[in-house]
C-alpha positions as CSV (number, residue, x, y, z in Angstrom):
1,M,110.2,81.3,109.3
2,D,113.3,83.3,108.7
3,V,112.2,86.1,106.3
4,K,115.3,88.1,105.2
5,I,113.8,91.7,106.1
6,E,115.4,94.5,107.9
7,L,115.9,94.0,111.6
8,S,113.6,96.6,112.9
9,W,110.7,95.4,110.8
10,K,111.5,91.5,111.6
11,E,110.9,92.4,115.2
12,K,107.6,94.0,114.4
13,L,106.5,91.3,112.0
14,N,107.9,88.2,113.6
15,E,104.5,86.8,114.7
16,E,103.0,87.5,111.2
17,F,105.8,85.3,109.6
18,E,104.8,82.5,111.6
19,K,101.0,82.6,110.8
20,P,99.3,80.1,108.4
21,Y,98.6,82.5,105.7
22,F,102.0,84.0,105.4
23,K,103.6,80.1,105.3
24,S,101.3,79.5,102.4
25,L,102.0,82.8,100.7
26,A,105.7,82.1,101.1
27,E,105.4,78.5,99.4
28,F,103.3,80.2,96.6
29,V,105.9,82.8,96.0
30,R,109.1,80.4,96.0
31,E,107.0,78.1,93.5
32,A,106.4,81.2,91.4
33,Y,109.8,82.4,91.2
34,R,110.9,78.8,90.4
35,H,108.5,78.3,87.4
36,T,107.8,81.8,86.0
37,T,109.5,85.2,85.8
38,V,108.5,87.2,88.7
39,Y,109.2,90.8,89.7
40,P,111.1,92.4,91.6
41,E,114.2,90.2,91.9
42,G,113.8,88.0,95.0
43,K,116.3,90.0,97.0
44,N,114.2,93.2,96.3
45,I,110.9,92.0,97.7
46,F,111.4,93.6,100.9
47,N,113.3,96.5,99.5
48,A,110.8,99.1,100.9
49,F,111.5,97.8,104.5
50,A,115.2,97.8,104.0
51,Q,115.4,101.4,102.9
52,T,113.0,102.7,105.4
53,P,113.4,101.2,108.7
54,F,110.6,101.3,111.2
55,D,111.7,104.2,113.3
56,E,112.6,106.2,110.4
57,V,109.3,106.3,108.8
58,K,107.6,109.6,108.4
59,V,105.3,109.1,105.1
60,V,103.7,105.8,103.7
61,I,102.7,105.9,100.1
62,I,100.6,102.9,99.1
63,G,100.8,101.5,95.7
64,Q,99.3,98.2,94.0
65,D,101.6,95.7,92.2
66,P,105.0,95.9,91.5
67,Y,105.6,97.0,87.9
68,H,105.5,93.9,85.7
69,G,107.9,94.6,82.8
70,A,111.6,93.8,82.7
71,G,113.8,95.8,84.6
72,Q,111.3,98.1,86.3
73,A,110.6,96.9,89.6
74,H,112.9,97.1,92.4
75,G,110.7,96.9,95.5
76,L,109.7,100.5,96.0
77,A,106.1,101.6,95.0
78,F,105.8,103.8,91.9
79,S,109.8,103.7,91.7
80,V,111.9,102.3,88.8
81,K,115.7,101.8,88.5
82,D,117.7,104.5,87.1
83,G,118.2,104.4,83.4
84,V,114.4,103.0,83.0
85,K,111.8,105.0,81.2
86,I,109.7,106.9,83.7
87,P,106.1,105.2,83.9
88,P,103.0,107.3,83.2
89,S,101.9,107.3,86.8
90,L,105.4,108.4,88.1
91,V,105.2,111.1,85.2
92,N,102.0,112.6,86.7
93,I,103.5,112.4,90.2
94,Y,106.4,114.4,89.2
95,N,103.9,116.6,87.4
96,E,101.9,117.3,90.3
97,I,105.2,118.0,92.5
98,E,106.3,120.4,89.9
99,N,102.9,122.1,89.8
100,E,103.1,122.5,93.9
101,Y,106.7,123.4,94.2
102,G,107.8,124.8,90.6
103,V,110.8,122.5,90.4
104,T,111.9,120.6,87.5
105,A,111.0,117.1,87.3
106,P,114.1,114.5,87.8
107,Q,115.4,112.5,84.9
108,S,115.3,109.4,86.9
109,G,112.2,107.6,88.1
110,N,114.4,105.9,91.1
111,L,112.6,107.0,94.3
112,L,115.3,105.7,96.6
113,R,116.0,109.5,97.6
114,W,112.3,109.6,99.1
115,A,112.7,106.1,100.8
116,N,115.9,107.2,102.5
117,Q,114.1,110.4,104.0
118,G,111.5,108.1,105.7
119,V,109.0,107.5,102.9
120,L,107.8,104.1,103.0
121,L,106.8,103.1,99.6
122,L,104.7,100.1,100.1
123,N,102.9,98.2,97.4
124,S,99.9,96.1,98.4
125,S,101.2,92.9,96.7
126,L,105.0,92.7,96.8
127,T,105.5,90.4,93.9
128,V,104.0,90.1,90.5
129,E,104.4,87.7,87.3
130,E,105.8,89.4,84.2
131,G,103.3,90.6,82.1
132,K,100.5,89.9,84.2
133,P,99.2,92.8,86.6
134,A,97.4,91.6,89.8
135,S,98.7,88.0,89.3
136,H,99.9,87.6,92.8
137,Q,96.8,89.4,94.4
138,G,94.7,87.2,96.9
139,K,97.4,85.1,97.9
140,G,98.2,87.0,101.2
141,W,100.3,90.0,100.4
142,E,97.4,92.2,101.0
143,E,96.9,90.6,104.7
144,F,100.4,91.1,105.4
145,T,100.5,94.8,104.2
146,D,97.3,95.4,106.0
147,K,99.2,94.2,109.0
148,V,102.2,96.5,108.4
149,I,99.8,99.6,108.2
150,E,98.1,98.5,111.3
151,I,101.3,98.3,113.1
152,L,102.7,101.7,111.8
153,S,99.3,103.1,112.8
154,N,99.4,101.8,116.3
155,Q,102.8,102.1,117.4
156,K,103.7,105.5,115.8
157,E,102.5,109.1,115.8
158,H,102.0,111.8,113.2
159,L,102.7,109.8,110.0
160,V,101.3,111.0,106.7
161,F,99.5,108.2,105.0
162,I,99.0,108.9,101.5
163,L,96.3,106.8,99.7
164,W,95.6,107.2,95.8
165,G,92.9,105.2,94.4
166,S,90.4,103.1,95.7
167,P,92.6,100.1,96.5
168,A,94.8,102.0,98.5
169,Q,92.0,103.8,100.1
170,R,90.5,100.5,101.3
171,K,93.7,100.1,103.5
172,G,92.7,103.4,105.2
173,R,90.5,101.5,107.5
174,Y,93.7,100.2,109.5
175,I,94.8,103.9,110.2
176,D,93.8,105.9,113.2
177,R,92.9,109.2,111.8
178,N,93.0,110.9,115.2
179,K,96.9,110.3,115.3
180,H,97.9,110.6,111.7
181,L,97.0,112.5,108.8
182,V,95.5,110.6,105.9
183,L,95.5,112.1,102.4
184,E,93.5,110.6,99.6
185,S,92.7,111.2,96.0
186,P,92.2,109.5,92.8
187,H,95.3,107.5,91.4
188,P,97.9,109.5,89.3
189,S,97.4,106.8,86.6
190,P,96.6,108.7,83.2
191,L,93.1,107.2,83.2
192,S,92.3,108.9,86.8
193,A,94.8,111.6,87.4
194,Y,92.4,114.4,85.8
195,R,89.7,113.4,88.1
196,G,91.2,114.8,91.0
197,F,94.9,113.9,91.5
198,F,96.2,116.9,89.8
199,N,96.0,119.8,92.3
200,N,95.3,117.5,95.4
201,N,98.6,119.4,97.0
202,H,99.5,116.2,98.7
203,F,103.2,116.7,98.9
204,K,102.8,120.3,100.3
205,K,100.0,119.1,102.7
206,T,102.6,116.4,104.0
207,N,105.3,118.8,104.7
208,E,103.0,121.3,106.3
209,Y,101.8,118.4,108.6
210,L,105.4,117.1,109.3
211,R,106.5,120.7,109.9
212,A,103.7,121.6,112.6
213,N,104.8,118.5,114.5
214,N,108.5,119.4,114.4
215,I,109.5,116.5,112.1
216,E,111.9,117.2,109.2
217,E,110.2,117.6,105.8
218,I,110.5,115.6,102.8
219,K,112.7,117.0,99.8
220,W,110.3,115.8,97.2
């Protein structure tokens, strides 16, 4: 199956694209785009991979679904396009960075600047129907993104995996914690941020670990 994905990732994932579950998933997604409004745009389904090639990954932040409102999702977890109102979870992420570093939060919710520094912004499901969160869960995306995490864990060293909330934390079972740093806390959603997301110091801890392993830090 010829999946339009960045070349280094295509080489790592080619076997996955030939598996029966992925072929069923691809058919489901094609039909969904044909008959309903689905986000992100088709060209951006694999945008996280396009912006952060395999060899450039330093940090993995795992989200859940793409945003399900018009004009928001563009294939990077937690990120929205320039000019789009910053969603509440991302507001809290920015607040935590401001708390850790004393910097003023950006006016844009576009996290492309993180992706281009080696932060893989990976949602567990890569598509969603408009206005229906979790509508594409259980169709095969989770199996695919589990494999992405497993490949990263097995084939790279000294990555930082940031797992906010229990769905992301369940993916932690695919990570070798002897080779990588795993940071876990409640989700930055307004419903849970005050239960331990705030003051988790994940952004500083990430950079401390990268620095200790002679890897260039992320400019959050």
